[in-house]
Every structure is written in C-alpha cells, then in structure tokens.
C-alpha positions in Angstrom: -9.9 -12.5 -19.6 -9.3 -10.1 -22.5 -9.0 -11.4 -26.1 -5.4 -10.1 -26.6 -3.0 -11.9 -24.2 -0.7 -8.9 -23.8 -3.7 -6.8 -22.5 -4.4 -7.4 -18.8 -7.0 -4.7 -18.3 -8.7 -2.0 -20.3 -11.0 1.0 -20.2 -12.7 2.7 -23.1 -14.6 6.0 -23.0 -16.6 7.8 -25.8 -16.0 11.5 -25.6 -18.0 14.1 -27.5 -15.8 16.4 -29.7 -17.0 19.6 -31.4 -17.5 19.2 -35.2 -16.7 15.4 -35.2 -18.3 12.1 -34.3 -16.4 12.2 -31.1 -13.2 10.6 -29.8 -13.0 7.1 -28.4 -9.7 6.3 -26.6 -8.9 2.9 -25.3 -6.7 2.7 -22.3 -4.8 -0.5 -21.8 -2.8 -2.1 -19.0 -0.2 -4.4 -20.6 1.5 -7.5 -19.3 4.9 -6.7 -17.7 6.8 -8.0 -20.8 4.6 -6.3 -23.4 5.1 -3.0 -25.2 2.5 -1.0 -27.0 4.0 -1.3 -30.5 2.2 -0.5 -33.8 1.9 -4.3 -34.3 0.1 -4.8 -30.9 -2.1 -1.8 -31.6 -3.1 -3.4 -34.9 -3.8 -6.7 -33.2 -6.0 -5.0 -30.6 -7.9 -3.1 -33.3 -8.4 -6.2 -35.4 -9.7 -8.1 -32.4 -12.2 -5.4 -31.6 -13.3 -5.1 -35.2 -13.8 -8.9 -35.4 -15.4 -9.5 -32.0 -17.5 -6.3 -31.8 -17.8 -4.2 -34.9 -15.9 -1.5 -36.8 -17.7 1.2 -34.9 -16.2 0.0 -31.7 -12.6 0.3 -32.9 -10.9 3.1 -30.8 -9.6 6.3 -32.2 -6.5 6.0 -30.1 -4.9 3.4 -27.8 -2.9 4.5 -24.8 -1.1 2.5 -22.2 -1.8 3.2 -18.5 -0.5 1.6 -15.3 -3.8 0.6 -13.9 -7.6 1.0 -14.5 -9.3 3.0 -11.8 -11.7 0.9 -9.8 -14.0 1.3 -6.8 -13.4 -0.6 -3.6 -15.8 -3.3 -4.9 -13.9 -3.6 -8.2 -16.2 -1.6 -10.6 -14.4 0.2 -13.4 -14.9 4.0 -13.3 -15.9 4.8 -16.9 -18.2 7.7 -16.2 -15.9 9.5 -13.8 -13.0 9.1 -16.2 -15.1 10.5 -19.0 -16.1 13.5 -16.9 -12.4 14.1 -15.9 -11.4 14.0 -19.6 -14.2 16.4 -20.4 -12.8 18.9 -17.8 -14.7 18.2 -14.6 -12.5 18.6 -11.6 -11.5 15.2 -10.2 -13.0 16.0 -6.8 -16.4 16.5 -8.5 -16.0 13.5 -10.8 -15.1 10.8 -8.2 -14.5 10.4 -4.5 -10.9 9.2 -4.2 -11.8 7.7 -0.8 -14.1 5.2 -2.5 -11.4 3.9 -4.9 -9.3 0.9 -4.5 -6.5 2.7 -6.4 -7.0 6.5 -6.2 -3.7 7.3 -7.9 -5.1 5.6 -11.1 -7.1 8.8 -11.8 -3.9 11.0 -11.9 -3.1 10.0 -15.5 -6.6 11.1 -16.7 -6.3 14.4 -14.7 -3.0 15.1 -16.5 -4.5 14.3 -19.9 -7.3 16.8 -19.2 -4.7 19.4 -18.3 -5.7 19.5 -14.6 -3.7 19.4 -11.3 
C-alpha cells in the first residue's frame, strides 16, 4: 500500500538531462474518485520528503492509467526509462511479456515516438 491514499500505484524514473542534475518524474495511478490537483501533488511531495528524503522528491508528477508490469507483476522501470530516453519501444521491452502492453503507450507518446 502506498502512503497517500489517493495513489493506487506509482512508478518513478531518474533520467539524465544535459546540463542539469537530471529529471525525475513520478507517474501515479490515482483512485477512481481522485484528481491530481496542486494540493494532492503537494501531499505526495511532502510524504516523499518525510518518508524518504528531499532528494527523492520528483521534479514532476504525472497521472497515468496504469503502471506497466510484466506477466509476473514486476514494474518496468528500466524499459520505461529507456523509452523516455528515445529507445524504440520494441528494443526497450517485449510487449508479449507484459501483463498490460498498452501501458507503455503513454511513455512512447511522451518520448515523441509512434
């Protein structure tokens, strides 16, 4: 269970960015009645700062429909990171090995792909 009740699932990736310390987005799946408001974002950031550390607070929080997972339930952090860095999806992950292959589509779109 996650520490913020409105957040059902989450995925964070740390991406290198030229001339910066990088970009660390947090992707969240919210409860059906929840909305990603500035207040909820602040609550998420506060919880991360308190439970982890200030360096773990994400640069950005984005809502997604579902977190991509393998058939065995493992979250696909590394393939998502590769997709966001420009690796074609077919090289980053095998859709056949995923429980929810469409979950990758949002990351492909963010990367400017297909």
